[in-house]
C-alpha positions as CSV (number, residue, x, y, z in Angstrom):
1,M,134.9,54.2,47.9
2,N,136.9,54.4,51.1
3,L,137.0,57.1,53.7
4,V,140.2,58.8,52.4
5,D,138.8,59.2,48.9
6,L,135.6,60.6,50.3
7,L,137.6,63.1,52.4
8,K,139.7,64.1,49.4
9,K,136.6,64.9,47.3
10,N,134.9,66.8,50.1
11,I,138.0,68.5,51.6
12,V,136.2,71.9,51.8
13,M,133.2,70.4,53.6
14,V,135.3,68.9,56.5
15,P,136.3,72.2,58.1
16,I,132.8,73.6,57.6
17,V,131.2,70.6,59.3
18,A,133.8,70.7,62.1
19,S,133.2,74.4,62.6
20,V,129.5,73.9,62.7
21,L,129.8,71.1,65.3
22,V,132.2,73.0,67.5
23,G,130.1,76.2,67.2
24,T,126.9,74.3,68.2
25,F,128.7,72.6,71.1
26,T,130.1,76.0,72.3
27,G,126.7,77.6,71.9
28,V,124.9,74.9,73.9
29,R,127.5,75.0,76.6
30,Y,127.2,78.8,76.8
31,V,123.4,78.6,77.1
32,V,123.7,76.0,79.8
33,N,126.2,78.2,81.7
34,L,123.8,81.1,81.4
35,T,120.9,79.0,82.7
36,D,123.0,77.9,85.7
37,T,123.9,81.6,86.4
38,I,120.3,82.6,86.1
39,N,119.2,79.9,88.5
40,A,121.9,80.8,91.0
41,S,120.8,84.5,90.8
42,E,117.2,83.5,91.3
43,Q,118.2,81.6,94.4
44,N,120.2,84.6,95.7
45,I,117.2,86.9,95.1
46,I,115.0,84.5,97.0
47,N,117.5,84.4,99.9
48,L,117.8,88.2,99.9
49,E,114.0,88.6,99.9
50,R,113.8,86.2,102.9
51,D,116.6,88.2,104.7
52,L,114.8,91.5,103.9
53,K,111.6,90.2,105.5
54,V,113.5,89.1,108.6
55,A,115.2,92.5,108.8
56,E,111.9,94.4,108.3
57,K,110.4,92.3,111.2
58,K,113.3,93.1,113.4
59,I,113.1,96.8,112.5
60,T,109.4,96.8,113.4
61,E,110.2,95.1,116.7
62,L,112.9,97.6,117.5
63,N,110.5,100.5,116.6
64,T,107.9,99.1,119.0
65,R,110.5,98.8,121.8
66,L,111.7,102.3,121.1
67,S,108.2,103.7,121.3
68,S,107.8,101.8,124.6
69,A,111.0,103.2,125.9
70,E,110.0,106.8,124.9
71,A,106.7,106.3,126.7
72,T,108.5,105.1,129.8
73,W,110.8,108.1,129.6
74,Q,107.9,110.5,129.4
75,M,106.2,108.8,132.3
76,A,109.4,109.1,134.3
77,E,109.7,112.8,133.5
78,N,106.1,113.4,134.5
79,L,106.6,111.6,137.8
80,Y,109.8,113.6,138.4
81,R,107.8,116.8,137.9
82,Q,105.1,115.6,140.2
83,L,107.6,114.7,142.9
84,A,109.4,118.0,142.5
85,D,106.1,119.8,142.9
86,Q,105.2,117.7,146.0
87,V,108.7,118.4,147.5
88,R,108.2,122.1,146.8
89,E,104.8,122.1,148.5
90,H,106.2,120.2,151.5
91,D,109.0,122.8,151.7
92,Y,106.4,125.6,151.8
93,D,104.4,123.6,154.5
94,I,107.5,123.2,156.6
95,K,108.3,126.9,156.3
96,D,104.7,127.7,157.4
97,L,105.0,125.4,160.4
98,N,108.3,126.9,161.4
99,R,106.8,130.4,161.6
């Protein structure tokens, strides 16, 4: 029996086998593409987590600097009040000396 006779006898089976082979190949290719997509997404998530940690560290550093600046501002206000009080006292002393 040659190949042509074999194909004539099994003419219905050829499209079925071809469909199964093409469907299997397409399914495998689809799964491989999904796996690549998942791996790329995992890498993006890892990069985002790293960036988030860096951003949190910078925010903490900025909060520390802001607290320091607020403390400096409060100290400056207190010194200003003390100086204003001292100037006022000297003003009274000068008025007393002028009398």
